[in-house]
C-alpha positions in Angstrom: 35.5 21.6 0.3 32.3 22.7 1.9 30.3 21.4 -1.1 32.1 18.1 -0.8 31.3 17.8 2.9 27.6 18.6 2.2 27.5 15.7 -0.4 29.2 13.3 2.1 26.7 14.3 4.8 23.7 13.9 2.4 24.9 10.5 1.2 25.4 9.4 4.9 21.9 10.5 5.8 20.4 8.7 2.8 22.4 5.6 3.6 21.2 5.6 7.3 17.5 6.0 6.2 17.8 3.1 3.8 19.6 1.0 6.4 16.9 1.8 9.0 14.2 1.0 6.5 15.8 -2.4 5.8 15.9 -3.2 9.5 12.3 -2.2 10.1 11.1 -4.2 7.1 13.0 -7.3 8.3 11.6 -7.0 11.8 8.1 -5.6 11.2 7.5 -5.8 7.5 5.5 -3.0 5.7 2.3 -1.7 7.3 -0.5 -2.4 4.9 -4.0 -1.0 4.5 -6.6 -3.3 6.0 -7.8 -4.6 2.7 -4.3 -6.0 2.1 -3.5 -7.3 5.6 -4.2 -10.7 7.0 -7.5 -10.4 8.8 -10.8 -12.0 9.6 -14.3 -11.5 8.1 -17.9 -12.6 8.6 -20.6 -12.9 6.0 -24.2 -12.0 6.9 -27.0 -13.0 4.5 -29.9 -10.6 5.2 -31.9 -11.6 2.1 -33.1 -8.1 1.5 -31.4 -4.8 0.3 -29.1 -3.6 3.0 -28.3 0.0 4.1 -24.5 0.0 3.9 -24.2 3.1 6.1 -26.2 1.5 8.9 -24.1 -1.7 8.8 -20.9 0.5 8.9 -22.2 2.2 12.0 -22.8 -1.1 13.7 -19.3 -2.3 12.6 -17.7 0.9 14.0 -19.5 0.5 17.3 -18.5 -3.1 17.8 -15.0 -3.3 16.1 -13.8 0.3 16.2 -13.2 2.3 13.0 -10.5 0.0 11.6 -12.9 -2.2 9.6 -14.3 -2.7 6.1 -18.0 -3.2 5.1 -18.8 -4.5 1.6 -22.1 -5.4 0.1 -22.0 -8.5 -2.0 -24.4 -10.4 -4.3 -26.2 -8.7 -7.2 -29.2 -7.6 -5.0 -26.9 -6.2 -2.2 -28.6 -8.5 0.3 -25.4 -9.9 1.8 -22.7 -8.1 3.6 -19.1 -8.9 4.4 -17.5 -7.3 7.4 -13.7 -7.4 7.7 -11.3 -6.4 10.5 -7.8 -7.4 11.6 -9.4 -9.6 14.3 -13.0 -10.5 15.1 -13.8 -12.3 18.4 -16.7 -14.6 18.9 -18.3 -11.9 21.2 -17.8 -9.2 18.5 -19.3 -11.5 15.9 -22.3 -12.3 18.0 -22.8 -8.6 18.8 -22.7 -7.6 15.1 -25.2 -10.2 13.9 -27.6 -9.5 16.8 -27.4 -5.7 16.2 -28.1 -6.3 12.5 -31.1 -8.4 13.5 -32.4 -5.4 15.4 -32.7 -3.6 12.0 -33.6 -6.5 9.7 -35.4 -9.8 10.0 -33.4 -12.8 8.6 -32.8 -16.4 9.4 -29.0 -16.5 9.9 -28.1 -16.7 13.5 -24.9 -15.6 15.3 -24.1 -19.3 16.0 -24.3 -20.1 12.3 -22.1 -17.2 11.3 -18.5 -18.3 10.7 -15.4 -16.2 11.3 -13.2 -16.5 8.1 -9.5 -16.0 8.0 -8.4 -13.8 5.1 -4.7 -14.1 4.0 -2.6 -11.1 3.5 -2.0 -9.9 -0.1 1.6 -10.1 -1.2 3.2 -6.7 -2.1 4.1 -8.0 -5.5 0.4 -9.0 -6.1 -0.7 -5.6 -4.8 1.2 -3.7 -7.5 1.7 -6.3 -10.3 -0.3 -4.1 -12.8 2.3 -1.3 -12.4 5.4 -3.4 -13.0 5.4 -3.7 -16.8 4.5 0.0 -17.4 7.3 1.1 -15.0 9.8 -1.2 -16.8 8.8 0.0 -20.2 8.9 3.7 -19.2 12.3 3.2 -17.5 13.8 1.6 -20.6 12.5 4.4 -22.8 13.8 7.1 -20.5 17.1 5.4 -20.3 17.4 5.1 -24.1 16.5 8.8 -24.4 19.1 9.8 -21.8 21.8 7.8 -23.5 21.0 9.3 -26.9 20.6 12.9 -25.8 23.6 13.0 -23.4 26.0 10.6 -25.1 28.7 13.3 -25.1 28.7 13.2 -21.3 29.9 9.6 -21.4 27.7 6.6 -21.8 28.8 5.0 -18.5 28.3 8.2 -16.5 24.8 8.8 -17.9 23.9 5.1 -17.5 24.9 5.1 -13.9 23.1 8.4 -13.1 19.9 7.3 -14.9 19.7 4.0 -13.1 21.2 4.6 -9.7 19.6 7.9 -8.8 15.9 6.8 -9.3 16.7 3.5 -7.5 18.2 5.3 -4.5 15.2 7.8 -4.5 12.7 4.9 -4.4 14.7 3.0 -1.7 14.6 6.2 0.4 10.8 6.6 -0.2 10.1 2.9 0.7 12.4 3.2 3.8 10.5 6.3 5.0 7.2 4.5 4.4 8.4 1.5 6.5 9.9 3.6 9.3 6.9 5.9 9.7 4.5 3.0 9.4 2.4 4.7 6.7 0.2 2.0 5.3 0.9 0.6 1.8 -2.2 0.9 -0.3 -3.9 2.1 -3.4 -2.2 5.5 -3.2 1.4 4.2 -2.8 2.0 3.9 -6.6 1.2 7.6 -7.0 4.0 8.5 -4.5 6.3 6.1 -6.3 5.6 7.7 -9.7 6.0 11.2 -8.2 9.4 10.4 -6.7 10.5 8.6 -9.9 9.6 11.6 -12.1 11.4 14.0 -9.6 14.5 11.8 -9.7 14.4 11.8 -13.6 14.2 15.6 -13.5 17.2 15.7 -11.2 19.2 13.4 -13.5 18.3 15.6 -16.5 19.6 18.7 -14.7 22.8 16.9 -13.7 23.4 15.8 -17.3 22.9 19.4 -18.5 25.4 20.9 -16.0 
């Protein structure tokens, strides 16, 4: 009875986490790293090789630390500065501060604030979709062959449902805690997926 009660409590907690995650995603969406969020950027063409570290210091001073600095062009003589929001005053300050370190023609008035659209989550991780599907199908086939005596339906449900629930819980926790989705998220997804497969394997061997 105690074991059954523990299972019911665990299921209830997982269900609440997933429900809370769905609510947060519907209201706020996922939090994304800056490079994937909708934001604004400016391009400054200096016409000579730029010290990226120095530009980063200027960007941090004017915009705060939530910004991206990227050198572009083959000769690294143009820089793109991106943040969630860049005001006209901030743009002017950045360009003028860069002018204190480099001589170039572009003025603050000529510098345009560009709007950068957000990257869709599907586009962020599209390279991982096919490998995950292929590995999932192979693992499912392996489970069905190895543990066929346990009952095909039982093994099928465990192998599909447990990883799905585990990933839903992970994504819900990411949404609730507002941890930014980014380049390291697939690593977490893979770790949880592998852990859920290990759990399924142990369950099938009991």
